[in-house]
MDAnalysis code that builds the backbone (N, CA, C; Angstrom):
import MDAnalysis as mda
import numpy as np

u = mda.Universe.empty(681, n_residues=227, atom_resindex=np.repeat(np.arange(227), 3), trajectory=True)
u.add_TopologyAttr("name", ["N", "CA", "C"] * 227)
u.add_TopologyAttr("resid", np.arange(1, 228))
u.add_TopologyAttr("resname", ["MET", "THR", "GLN", "HIS", "LEU", "PRO", "ALA", "ALA", "LEU", "HIS", "ALA", "THR", "ASP", "LEU", "ARG", "LEU", "SER", "TYR", "PRO", "LEU", "GLU", "GLU", "GLY", "GLY", "ARG", "LEU", "THR", "VAL", "LEU", "ASP", "ILE", "ASP", "SER", "LEU", "THR", "VAL", "ALA", "ARG", "GLY", "GLU", "HIS", "ILE", "ALA", "LEU", "LEU", "GLY", "PRO", "SER", "GLY", "CYS", "GLY", "LYS", "THR", "THR", "LEU", "LEU", "HIS", "VAL", "LEU", "ALA", "GLY", "ILE", "THR", "ARG", "PRO", "ASN", "ARG", "GLY", "SER", "ILE", "ARG", "TRP", "PHE", "ASP", "ASP", "THR", "ILE", "SER", "ASP", "TRP", "LYS", "ASP", "SER", "ARG", "VAL", "ASP", "ARG", "TRP", "ARG", "TRP", "GLN", "THR", "VAL", "GLY", "LEU", "VAL", "PHE", "GLN", "GLN", "PHE", "HIS", "LEU", "PHE", "GLY", "GLY", "MET", "SER", "ALA", "LEU", "ASP", "ASN", "VAL", "LEU", "LEU", "PRO", "ALA", "SER", "PHE", "GLY", "ARG", "VAL", "PRO", "ASP", "LYS", "SER", "ALA", "LEU", "ARG", "GLU", "HIS", "ALA", "LEU", "THR", "LEU", "LEU", "GLU", "ASP", "VAL", "GLY", "VAL", "ARG", "ALA", "SER", "GLN", "SER", "ALA", "ASP", "SER", "LEU", "SER", "ARG", "GLY", "GLN", "MET", "GLN", "ARG", "VAL", "ALA", "MET", "ALA", "ARG", "ALA", "LEU", "LEU", "PHE", "ARG", "PRO", "ALA", "VAL", "LEU", "LEU", "ALA", "ASP", "GLU", "PRO", "THR", "ALA", "SER", "LEU", "ASP", "GLY", "ALA", "HIS", "ALA", "LYS", "THR", "ALA", "MET", "GLN", "LEU", "LEU", "CYS", "SER", "LEU", "CYS", "ARG", "ASP", "HIS", "ASP", "THR", "THR", "LEU", "LEU", "LEU", "ALA", "THR", "HIS", "ASP", "THR", "LEU", "LEU", "ALA", "GLY", "MET", "MET", "ASP", "ARG", "ARG", "LEU", "SER", "LEU", "ALA", "GLY", "GLY", "SER", "LEU", "SER"])
u.atoms.positions = np.array([
    [9.643, -4.543, 5.059],
    [10.221, -4.167, 3.773],
    [11.436, -5.039, 3.483],
    [11.690, -5.321, 2.164],
    [12.729, -6.282, 1.832],
    [13.742, -5.739, 0.831],
    [13.774, -4.429, 0.590],
    [14.639, -3.909, -0.444],
    [16.112, -4.145, -0.169],
    [16.498, -4.404, 1.095],
    [17.893, -4.608, 1.427],
    [18.388, -5.990, 1.005],
    [17.493, -6.885, 0.638],
    [17.874, -8.232, 0.255],
    [18.442, -8.247, -1.162],
    [19.222, -9.311, -1.520],
    [19.740, -9.414, -2.881],
    [18.601, -9.410, -3.897],
    [18.923, -9.010, -5.120],
    [17.892, -8.858, -6.143],
    [17.391, -10.207, -6.634],
    [16.071, -10.313, -6.760],
    [15.478, -11.441, -7.463],
    [15.411, -11.128, -8.949],
    [15.077, -9.871, -9.270],
    [14.909, -9.445, -10.660],
    [15.723, -8.191, -10.924],
    [16.415, -8.208, -12.062],
    [17.045, -6.981, -12.547],
    [16.814, -6.932, -14.053],
    [15.937, -6.033, -14.460],
    [15.622, -5.858, -15.877],
    [16.090, -4.477, -16.307],
    [16.736, -4.397, -17.467],
    [17.256, -3.124, -17.951],
    [16.934, -2.939, -19.426],
    [16.699, -1.666, -19.795],
    [16.533, -1.260, -21.191],
    [15.439, -2.061, -21.898],
    [14.299, -2.261, -21.218],
    [13.205, -3.018, -21.817],
    [12.429, -2.132, -22.784],
    [12.360, -2.570, -24.019],
    [11.624, -1.832, -25.039],
    [10.747, -2.812, -25.811],
    [9.481, -2.452, -25.935],
    [8.552, -3.256, -26.724],
    [7.599, -2.320, -27.447],
    [7.520, -2.464, -28.768],
    [6.601, -1.660, -29.563],
    [6.079, -2.493, -30.716],
    [4.949, -2.060, -31.260],
    [4.313, -2.765, -32.367],
    [4.042, -1.787, -33.504],
    [4.179, -2.258, -34.764],
    [3.890, -1.372, -35.896],
    [2.394, -1.071, -35.992],
    [2.083, 0.142, -36.403],
    [0.704, 0.563, -36.604],
    [0.367, 0.513, -38.097],
    [-0.880, 0.185, -38.404],
    [-1.301, 0.084, -39.798],
    [-1.107, 1.405, -40.538],
    [-1.329, 2.506, -39.840],
    [-1.221, 3.814, -40.486],
    [0.215, 4.327, -40.507],
    [1.143, 3.497, -40.034],
    [2.543, 3.891, -39.995],
    [2.997, 4.228, -38.591],
    [4.294, 4.191, -38.380],
    [4.835, 4.434, -37.050],
    [4.704, 3.198, -36.171],
    [4.989, 3.374, -34.898],
    [4.939, 2.261, -33.962],
    [4.248, 2.690, -32.670],
    [3.602, 1.749, -32.039],
    [2.975, 1.961, -30.739],
    [3.913, 1.448, -29.662],
    [4.368, 2.335, -28.797],
    [5.250, 1.940, -27.698],
    [4.427, 1.372, -26.556],
    [4.735, 0.136, -26.186],
    [4.020, -0.533, -25.094],
    [4.840, -0.497, -23.811],
    [6.141, -0.755, -23.927],
    [7.030, -0.711, -22.767],
    [8.284, 0.087, -23.111],
    [8.679, 0.933, -22.189],
    [9.888, 1.744, -22.342],
    [10.464, 1.940, -20.941],
    [11.170, 0.919, -20.459],
    [11.596, 0.857, -19.058],
    [13.116, 0.775, -18.992],
    [13.727, 1.764, -18.381],
    [15.188, 1.785, -18.277],
    [15.694, 0.733, -17.296],
    [15.025, 0.616, -16.142],
    [15.515, -0.313, -15.129],
    [14.395, -0.688, -14.169],
    [14.391, -1.953, -13.781],
    [13.457, -2.449, -12.766],
    [14.177, -3.492, -11.933],
    [14.287, -3.230, -10.645],
    [14.940, -4.160, -9.720],
    [13.967, -4.514, -8.607],
    [13.863, -5.804, -8.320],
    [12.979, -6.299, -7.265],
    [13.810, -7.186, -6.343],
    [13.708, -6.941, -5.043],
    [14.474, -7.732, -4.068],
    [13.850, -9.099, -3.873],
    [14.637, -10.039, -3.436],
    [14.148, -11.383, -3.143],
    [13.139, -11.315, -2.003],
    [11.983, -11.910, -2.236],
    [10.934, -11.924, -1.241],
    [10.098, -10.669, -1.199],
    [10.416, -9.690, -2.028],
    [9.670, -8.437, -2.018],
    [8.325, -8.616, -2.717],
    [7.332, -7.856, -2.262],
    [6.000, -7.851, -2.861],
    [5.772, -6.497, -3.515],
    [5.598, -6.513, -4.839],
    [5.499, -5.299, -5.641],
    [4.117, -5.201, -6.259],
    [3.514, -4.014, -6.205],
    [2.266, -3.741, -6.915],
    [2.581, -2.921, -8.159],
    [2.092, -3.391, -9.310],
    [2.170, -2.637, -10.553],
    [0.815, -1.978, -10.769],
    [0.775, -0.668, -10.627],
    [-0.478, 0.073, -10.702],
    [-0.655, 0.713, -12.074],
    [-1.897, 0.877, -12.454],
    [-2.199, 1.559, -13.701],
    [-3.550, 1.135, -14.223],
    [-4.183, 1.969, -15.038],
    [-5.508, 1.635, -15.570],
    [-5.435, 0.493, -16.563],
    [-6.579, -0.091, -16.865],
    [-6.643, -1.151, -17.857],
    [-6.079, -0.645, -19.184],
    [-5.276, -1.494, -19.823],
    [-4.703, -1.141, -21.111],
    [-3.391, -0.395, -21.049],
    [-2.848, -0.191, -19.842],
    [-1.606, 0.581, -19.728],
    [-0.355, -0.266, -19.947],
    [-0.507, -1.589, -20.043],
    [0.645, -2.449, -20.304],
    [1.075, -3.322, -19.151],
    [0.288, -3.363, -18.065],
    [0.681, -4.166, -16.903],
    [0.790, -5.648, -17.260],
    [-0.216, -6.163, -17.970],
    [-0.203, -7.576, -18.358],
    [0.981, -7.861, -19.271],
    [1.228, -6.962, -20.212],
    [2.356, -7.146, -21.127],
    [3.671, -7.199, -20.368],
    [3.831, -6.321, -19.381],
    [5.070, -6.318, -18.599],
    [5.244, -7.648, -17.864],
    [4.182, -8.146, -17.249],
    [4.288, -9.445, -16.576],
    [4.667, -10.542, -17.564],
    [4.065, -10.512, -18.754],
    [4.382, -11.530, -19.767],
    [5.833, -11.424, -20.217],
    [6.337, -10.211, -20.349],
    [7.744, -10.031, -20.727],
    [8.659, -10.553, -19.626],
    [8.354, -10.226, -18.378],
    [9.193, -10.677, -17.268],
    [9.156, -12.191, -17.101],
    [8.045, -12.814, -17.497],
    [7.931, -14.274, -17.405],
    [8.515, -14.977, -18.615],
    [8.951, -14.227, -19.618],
    [9.491, -14.847, -20.814],
    [8.442, -15.358, -21.766],
    [7.188, -14.954, -21.559],
    [6.104, -15.361, -22.461],
    [6.131, -14.506, -23.727],
    [6.397, -13.215, -23.553],
    [6.519, -12.283, -24.669],
    [7.953, -11.769, -24.725],
    [8.521, -11.751, -25.923],
    [9.877, -11.248, -26.106],
    [9.842, -9.734, -26.346],
    [10.643, -8.970, -25.611],
    [10.735, -7.539, -25.918],
    [11.562, -7.330, -27.188],
    [11.475, -6.138, -27.770],
    [12.324, -5.814, -28.913],
    [13.792, -5.769, -28.510],
    [14.025, -5.306, -27.301],
    [15.385, -5.339, -26.766],
    [15.305, -5.262, -25.241],
    [16.446, -5.535, -24.604],
    [16.492, -5.447, -23.152],
    [17.020, -6.719, -22.520],
    [17.414, -6.604, -21.268],
    [17.959, -7.720, -20.497],
    [17.047, -8.006, -19.312],
    [16.761, -9.293, -19.081],
    [15.933, -9.723, -17.951],
    [16.701, -10.798, -17.196],
    [17.113, -10.471, -15.990],
    [17.833, -11.444, -15.164],
    [17.024, -11.751, -13.916],
    [16.674, -13.018, -13.747],
    [16.041, -13.501, -12.527],
    [17.089, -14.286, -11.745],
    [17.383, -13.820, -10.537],
    [18.399, -14.465, -9.709],
    [19.712, -14.525, -10.503],
    [20.223, -15.693, -10.826],
    [21.486, -15.778, -11.564],
    [21.285, -16.108, -13.041],
    [20.043, -16.060, -13.521],
    [19.738, -16.472, -14.891],
    [19.280, -15.280, -15.728],
    [19.978, -15.026, -16.815],
    [19.568, -13.983, -17.749],
    [18.710, -14.647, -18.819],
    [17.405, -14.671, -18.585],
    [16.511, -15.446, -19.448],
    [16.349, -14.818, -20.819],
    [16.638, -13.529, -20.930],
    [16.506, -12.865, -22.231],
    [17.545, -13.358, -23.230],
    [18.565, -14.069, -22.765],
    [19.597, -14.621, -23.657],
    [19.251, -16.023, -24.144],
    [18.194, -16.607, -23.606],
    [17.901, -18.013, -23.865],
    [16.950, -18.207, -25.030],
    [16.983, -19.428, -25.590],
    [15.984, -19.835, -26.568],
    [14.655, -20.095, -25.859],
    [13.571, -20.059, -26.634],
    [12.234, -20.195, -26.061],
    [12.063, -21.488, -25.280],
    [12.603, -22.586, -25.786],
    [12.419, -23.873, -25.115],
    [13.042, -23.871, -23.724],
    [14.200, -23.236, -23.593],
    [14.845, -23.167, -22.277],
    [14.080, -22.247, -21.352],
    [13.554, -21.130, -21.877],
    [12.743, -20.223, -21.060],
    [11.486, -20.937, -20.565],
    [10.879, -21.743, -21.430],
    [9.671, -22.481, -21.039],
    [9.964, -23.417, -19.865],
    [11.070, -24.118, -19.938],
    [11.434, -25.030, -18.830],
    [11.698, -24.248, -17.557],
    [12.414, -23.139, -17.683],
    [12.692, -22.298, -16.509],
    [11.405, -21.791, -15.885],
    [10.477, -21.311, -16.720],
    [9.220, -20.754, -16.200],
    [8.428, -21.833, -15.467],
    [8.381, -23.033, -16.016],
    [7.644, -24.142, -15.392],
    [8.207, -24.456, -14.002],
    [9.522, -24.326, -13.842],
    [10.175, -24.662, -12.581],
    [10.221, -23.509, -11.585],
    [10.135, -22.273, -12.073],
    [10.487, -21.117, -11.246],
    [9.346, -20.157, -10.979],
    [8.367, -20.080, -11.890],
    [7.354, -19.031, -11.835],
    [5.964, -19.619, -11.634],
    [5.221, -19.035, -10.710],
    [3.800, -19.323, -10.570],
    [3.008, -18.185, -11.177],
    [1.922, -18.517, -11.868],
    [1.115, -17.509, -12.556],
    [-0.321, -17.547, -12.042],
    [-0.857, -16.375, -11.700],
    [-2.258, -16.240, -11.312],
    [-2.889, -15.237, -12.267],
    [-3.950, -15.639, -12.938],
    [-4.563, -14.812, -13.973],
    [-5.890, -14.221, -13.497],
    [-6.414, -13.256, -14.285],
    [-7.736, -12.704, -14.004],
    [-8.791, -13.804, -14.081],
    [-8.699, -14.622, -15.117],
    [-9.575, -15.777, -15.259],
    [-8.896, -16.967, -14.584],
    [-9.674, -17.797, -13.926],
    [-9.089, -18.814, -13.056],
    [-8.577, -20.033, -13.815],
    [-9.135, -20.307, -15.011],
    [-8.681, -21.423, -15.847],
    [-8.745, -22.758, -15.104],
    [-9.838, -22.965, -14.372],
    [-10.078, -24.264, -13.763],
    [-10.888, -25.127, -14.736],
    [-10.743, -26.434, -14.610],
    [-11.436, -27.359, -15.498],
    [-12.613, -27.988, -14.776],
    [-13.809, -27.738, -15.308],
    [-15.008, -28.341, -14.745],
    [-14.970, -29.854, -14.892],
    [-15.605, -30.534, -13.957],
    [-15.586, -31.984, -13.971],
    [-14.384, -32.573, -13.262],
    [-13.449, -31.714, -12.892],
    [-12.267, -32.152, -12.137],
    [-12.373, -31.622, -10.715],
    [-11.789, -32.339, -9.797],
    [-11.805, -31.903, -8.405],
    [-10.847, -30.733, -8.208],
    [-10.983, -30.085, -7.053],
    [-10.050, -29.012, -6.711],
    [-8.619, -29.541, -6.690],
    [-8.431, -30.736, -6.130],
    [-7.090, -31.322, -6.065],
    [-6.532, -31.572, -7.461],
    [-7.329, -32.138, -8.351],
    [-6.852, -32.408, -9.707],
    [-6.505, -31.118, -10.441],
    [-7.258, -30.051, -10.185],
    [-6.940, -28.768, -10.803],
    [-5.623, -28.206, -10.285],
    [-5.370, -28.360, -9.000],
    [-4.107, -27.885, -8.443],
    [-2.932, -28.685, -9.003],
    [-3.125, -29.980, -9.186],
    [-2.054, -30.853, -9.667],
    [-1.864, -30.801, -11.178],
    [-2.727, -30.100, -11.884],
    [-2.678, -30.108, -13.346],
    [-1.315, -29.708, -13.912],
    [-0.619, -28.698, -13.382],
    [0.685, -28.347, -13.966],
    [1.690, -29.486, -13.948],
    [1.518, -30.444, -13.038],
    [2.450, -31.569, -12.964],
    [2.358, -32.482, -14.179],
    [1.271, -32.378, -14.934],
    [1.101, -33.229, -16.111],
    [1.889, -32.720, -17.308],
    [2.475, -31.528, -17.189],
    [3.189, -30.937, -18.323],
    [4.696, -31.149, -18.258],
    [5.166, -31.879, -17.284],
    [6.599, -32.136, -17.171],
    [6.861, -33.298, -16.232],
    [8.108, -33.687, -16.151],
    [8.490, -34.819, -15.296],
    [8.593, -34.366, -13.848],
    [7.909, -35.089, -12.980],
    [7.929, -34.798, -11.544],
    [8.537, -35.994, -10.823],
    [9.655, -35.809, -10.124],
    [10.347, -36.963, -9.522],
    [9.584, -37.652, -8.406],
    [8.829, -36.902, -7.606],
    [8.136, -37.492, -6.457],
    [6.687, -37.017, -6.464],
    [5.837, -37.751, -7.168],
    [4.443, -37.328, -7.319],
    [3.669, -37.431, -6.012],
    [4.026, -38.404, -5.172],
    [3.310, -38.544, -3.904],
    [3.576, -37.345, -3.002],
    [4.814, -36.871, -2.969],
    [5.144, -35.690, -2.161],
    [4.451, -34.452, -2.716],
    [4.378, -34.367, -4.036],
    [3.711, -33.223, -4.653],
    [2.218, -33.232, -4.327],
    [1.637, -34.427, -4.311],
    [0.219, -34.539, -3.973],
    [-0.030, -34.095, -2.530],
    [0.845, -34.497, -1.634],
    [0.700, -34.079, -0.243],
    [0.828, -32.566, -0.109],
    [1.731, -31.991, -0.887],
    [1.886, -30.532, -0.859],
    [0.629, -29.856, -1.387],
    [0.038, -30.410, -2.442],
    [-1.202, -29.855, -2.993],
    [-2.329, -29.923, -1.974],
    [-2.407, -31.022, -1.258],
    [-3.427, -31.158, -0.223],
    [-3.231, -30.123, 0.880],
    [-1.978, -29.884, 1.257],
    [-1.679, -28.883, 2.277],
    [-2.071, -27.489, 1.805],
    [-1.774, -27.181, 0.549],
    [-2.133, -25.877, 0.000],
    [-3.645, -25.684, 0.005],
    [-4.392, -26.711, -0.388],
    [-5.852, -26.596, -0.385],
    [-6.381, -26.426, 1.037],
    [-5.758, -27.090, 1.981],
    [-6.151, -26.888, 3.380],
    [-5.863, -25.448, 3.801],
    [-4.715, -24.919, 3.360],
    [-4.349, -23.541, 3.693],
    [-5.364, -22.543, 3.139],
    [-5.878, -22.817, 1.932],
    [-6.807, -21.867, 1.313],
    [-8.258, -22.175, 1.644],
    [-8.499, -23.257, 2.382],
    [-9.839, -23.544, 2.867],
    [-10.792, -24.132, 1.855],
    [-10.278, -24.968, 0.943],
    [-11.127, -25.630, -0.047],
    [-10.931, -27.137, 0.069],
    [-12.047, -27.884, 0.075],
    [-11.956, -29.339, 0.149],
    [-11.352, -29.897, -1.134],
    [-10.404, -30.801, -0.990],
    [-9.698, -31.356, -2.144],
    [-10.636, -32.074, -3.092],
    [-11.662, -32.728, -2.558],
    [-12.557, -33.534, -3.383],
    [-13.662, -32.722, -4.047],
    [-13.790, -31.452, -3.676],
    [-14.875, -30.647, -4.208],
    [-14.692, -30.412, -5.707],
    [-15.776, -30.576, -6.457],
    [-15.719, -30.381, -7.901],
    [-15.570, -28.904, -8.234],
    [-14.792, -28.625, -9.251],
    [-14.620, -27.239, -9.678],
    [-15.946, -26.608, -10.082],
    [-16.871, -27.426, -10.582],
    [-18.175, -26.914, -11.003],
    [-18.986, -26.359, -9.835],
    [-18.689, -26.814, -8.630],
    [-19.487, -26.418, -7.473],
    [-18.847, -25.298, -6.657],
    [-17.705, -24.796, -7.106],
    [-16.989, -23.773, -6.348],
    [-17.568, -22.382, -6.592],
    [-17.569, -21.571, -5.548],
    [-17.887, -20.153, -5.716],
    [-16.708, -19.467, -6.392],
    [-16.907, -18.220, -6.828],
    [-15.812, -17.509, -7.481],
    [-14.644, -17.294, -6.516],
    [-14.955, -17.011, -5.259],
    [-13.894, -16.856, -4.279],
    [-13.117, -18.143, -4.081],
    [-13.816, -19.282, -4.055],
    [-13.144, -20.571, -3.927],
    [-12.304, -20.886, -5.163],
    [-12.846, -20.542, -6.343],
    [-12.079, -20.755, -7.570],
    [-10.758, -19.992, -7.525],
    [-10.812, -18.758, -7.048],
    [-9.602, -17.962, -6.970],
    [-8.597, -18.583, -6.016],
    [-9.086, -19.115, -4.895],
    [-8.180, -19.722, -3.924],
    [-7.542, -20.988, -4.489],
    [-8.312, -21.763, -5.258],
    [-7.740, -22.948, -5.906],
    [-6.674, -22.519, -6.921],
    [-6.946, -21.456, -7.673],
    [-5.971, -20.959, -8.639],
    [-4.683, -20.512, -7.949],
    [-4.821, -19.905, -6.770],
    [-3.641, -19.500, -6.013],
    [-2.857, -20.717, -5.550],
    [-3.559, -21.724, -5.058],
    [-2.887, -22.950, -4.619],
    [-2.143, -23.593, -5.783],
    [-2.779, -23.623, -6.953],
    [-2.139, -24.227, -8.128],
    [-0.857, -23.464, -8.494],
    [-0.906, -22.139, -8.411],
    [0.265, -21.339, -8.765],
    [1.444, -21.599, -7.832],
    [1.158, -22.053, -6.616],
    [2.217, -22.303, -5.629],
    [2.616, -23.773, -5.552],
    [2.104, -24.591, -6.460],
    [2.325, -26.035, -6.389],
    [3.802, -26.397, -6.348],
    [4.607, -25.792, -7.197],
    [6.025, -26.142, -7.285],
    [6.910, -25.275, -6.395],
    [6.281, -24.624, -5.408],
    [7.024, -23.730, -4.514],
    [7.856, -22.741, -5.327],
    [7.220, -21.972, -6.206],
    [7.977, -21.105, -7.111],
    [8.712, -20.002, -6.377],
    [9.861, -19.641, -6.909],
    [10.602, -18.513, -6.346],
    [9.916, -17.195, -6.662],
    [9.094, -17.202, -7.736],
    [8.452, -15.982, -8.218],
    [6.980, -16.259, -8.482],
    [6.124, -15.335, -8.066],
    [4.705, -15.414, -8.394],
    [4.313, -14.123, -9.106],
    [3.745, -14.273, -10.304],
    [3.257, -13.139, -11.082],
    [1.740, -13.218, -11.129],
    [1.074, -12.180, -10.641],
    [-0.388, -12.189, -10.532],
    [-0.958, -11.025, -11.326],
    [-1.837, -11.332, -12.279],
    [-2.408, -10.327, -13.165],
    [-3.860, -10.056, -12.773],
    [-4.086, -8.925, -12.086],
    [-5.437, -8.548, -11.643],
    [-6.168, -9.750, -11.037],
    [-5.569, -10.425, -10.055],
    [-6.139, -11.687, -9.580],
    [-7.476, -11.560, -8.867],
    [-7.832, -10.362, -8.449],
    [-9.096, -10.183, -7.726],
    [-10.110, -9.378, -8.541],
    [-9.867, -9.222, -9.837],
    [-10.711, -8.347, -10.662],
    [-12.167, -8.796, -10.693],
    [-12.411, -10.105, -10.570],
    [-13.789, -10.601, -10.658],
    [-14.425, -10.830, -9.292],
    [-13.755, -10.382, -8.222],
    [-14.284, -10.552, -6.870],
    [-14.750, -9.205, -6.322],
    [-15.754, -9.255, -5.442],
    [-16.191, -8.013, -4.811],
    [-15.164, -7.565, -3.774],
    [-15.355, -6.378, -3.226],
    [-14.356, -5.774, -2.360],
    [-13.938, -6.629, -1.189],
    [-14.893, -7.181, -0.453],
    [-14.578, -7.977, 0.732],
    [-13.826, -9.242, 0.352],
    [-14.303, -9.943, -0.695],
    [-13.644, -11.168, -1.115],
    [-12.269, -10.881, -1.716],
    [-12.139, -9.754, -2.399],
    [-10.849, -9.388, -2.980],
    [-9.813, -9.162, -1.886],
    [-10.207, -8.450, -0.827],
    [-9.271, -8.193, 0.264],
    [-8.863, -9.491, 0.946],
    [-9.830, -10.374, 1.178],
    [-9.523, -11.659, 1.813],
    [-8.576, -12.482, 0.946],
    [-8.848, -12.500, -0.371],
    [-8.001, -13.264, -1.289],
    [-6.580, -12.714, -1.301],
    [-6.430, -11.393, -1.284],
    [-5.105, -10.799, -1.312],
    [-4.350, -11.055, -0.014],
    [-5.050, -10.984, 1.105],
    [-4.398, -11.280, 2.378],
    [-3.888, -12.725, 2.389],
    [-4.687, -13.625, 1.845],
    [-4.295, -15.023, 1.772],
    [-3.101, -15.204, 0.844],
    [-3.139, -14.554, -0.331],
    [-2.049, -14.684, -1.286],
    [-0.745, -14.158, -0.694],
    [-0.807, -13.006, -0.043],
    [0.392, -12.439, 0.579],
    [0.929, -13.359, 1.672],
    [0.031, -13.922, 2.470],
    [0.447, -14.824, 3.537],
    [1.136, -16.067, 2.974],
    [0.556, -16.639, 1.919],
    [1.156, -17.820, 1.306],
    [2.531, -17.501, 0.732],
    [2.649, -16.336, 0.102],
    [3.945, -15.951, -0.460],
    [4.976, -15.725, 0.644],
    [4.564, -15.114, 1.754],
    [5.494, -14.929, 2.870],
    [5.952, -16.286, 3.409],
    [5.004, -17.200, 3.552],
    [5.332, -18.520, 4.095],
    [6.332, -19.254, 3.221],
    [6.255, -19.037, 1.890],
    [7.129, -19.756, 0.960],
    [8.289, -18.882, 0.466],
    [8.452, -17.676, 1.055],
    [9.532, -16.757, 0.672],
    [9.504, -16.498, -0.831],
    [8.303, -16.271, -1.350],
    [8.114, -16.089, -2.783],
    [8.078, -14.608, -3.134],
    [8.832, -14.233, -4.150],
    [8.797, -12.875, -4.673],
    [7.503, -12.685, -5.457],
    [6.776, -11.607, -5.179],
    [5.454, -11.405, -5.770],
    [5.405, -10.099, -6.546],
    [4.970, -10.188, -7.810],
    [4.647, -9.007, -8.602],
    [3.174, -9.086, -8.956],
    [2.437, -8.074, -8.530],
    [0.986, -8.050, -8.679],
    [0.567, -6.871, -9.539],
    [-0.122, -7.138, -10.637],
    [-0.695, -6.075, -11.464],
    [-2.111, -5.809, -10.994],
    [-2.411, -4.544, -10.701],
    [-3.743, -4.195, -10.216],
    [-4.033, -2.731, -10.526],
    [-5.302, -2.378, -10.554],
    [-5.689, -0.969, -10.626],
    [-6.290, -0.521, -9.300],
    [-6.315, -1.419, -8.311],
    [-6.935, -1.165, -7.016],
    [-5.885, -0.646, -6.039],
    [-5.963, 0.623, -5.685],
    [-4.958, 1.213, -4.800],
    [-5.026, 0.638, -3.383],
    [-6.211, 0.199, -2.955],
    [-6.319, -0.393, -1.619],
    [-5.561, -1.706, -1.546],
    [-5.713, -2.532, -2.570],
    [-4.976, -3.796, -2.604],
    [-3.486, -3.543, -2.771],
    [-3.151, -2.545, -3.581],
    [-1.739, -2.215, -3.767],
    [-1.086, -1.791, -2.460],
    [-1.882, -1.212, -1.575],
    [-1.361, -0.791, -0.289],
    [-0.917, -1.934, 0.596],
    [-1.297, -3.155, 0.255],
    [-0.879, -4.323, 1.015],
    [0.505, -4.810, 0.607],
    [1.054, -4.242, -0.474],
    [2.359, -4.649, -0.974],
    [3.485, -3.872, -0.293],
    [4.718, -4.343, -0.451],
    [5.875, -3.645, 0.106],
    [6.156, -2.349, -0.639],
    [5.906, -2.372, -1.949],
    [6.259, -1.223, -2.777],
    [5.281, -1.131, -3.940],
    [5.025, 0.093, -4.394],
    [4.085, 0.330, -5.482],
    [4.774, 1.072, -6.615],
    [4.561, 0.564, -7.841],
    [5.097, 1.198, -9.043],
    [3.928, 1.495, -9.973],
    [3.979, 2.651, -10.622],
    [2.919, 3.033, -11.545],
    [3.426, 2.927, -12.975],
    [2.591, 2.374, -13.850],
    [2.930, 2.229, -15.263],
    [2.046, 3.159, -16.078],
    [2.678, 4.007, -16.865],
    [1.939, 4.936, -17.731],
    [2.812, 5.239, -18.939],
    [2.204, 5.180, -20.118],
    [2.969, 5.424, -21.331],
    [4.098, 4.455, -21.528],
    [3.980, 3.277, -20.935],
    [5.010, 2.261, -21.068],
    [6.156, 2.390, -20.090],
    [6.155, 3.451, -19.271],
    [7.248, 3.708, -18.344],
    [6.798, 3.556, -16.903],
    [7.730, 3.206, -16.042],
    [7.450, 3.013, -14.624],
    [7.849, 4.249, -13.838],
    [7.073, 4.509, -12.774],
    [7.440, 5.605, -11.867],
    [7.061, 5.200, -10.441],
])
């Protein structure tokens, strides 16, 4: 357990709602406080449609809340303009989605290195070596075409890509939703191991209580609120 460590995340007074056509507003998030320790692994539990994805997007600065403060480490990203948040996210956050977003016709290595094409990288050769190491860690050949990968292999490549820049934070949205039980457990064990090795803070959205049990702490989201 890592709760005794300094905070990686401190979010307060998060509110997000949308207007309804028939009048009134739909409350999506209503969270007084959320604190996550550095290196801690958190499971966000709740059924589909409860707002888990929205919460991850808000914490990553992809979606702006109506109000609230979001501080990651020493940076209060909720005070920043979108362009600065985008740069911070590229440098600090790894994202793993339900869909793997791999590009067919490209090798596993090229898919892992793809985020490097969106910004300036000072040492591309070192980054390439790191990508090769990550693919070795997840057990996928670097030269293998994305078109020939199984779904389990695709997920492992997506995990490697999310860790390319050694992010301080990894946000994973139902990352095993398209895998069967055995493959899902293996993928989660691998993801947790990689995050431990890189001292990465992990927030995982899932509806699977067995997978959530692999985390340090579990939070439930219902009606926009955490418990």
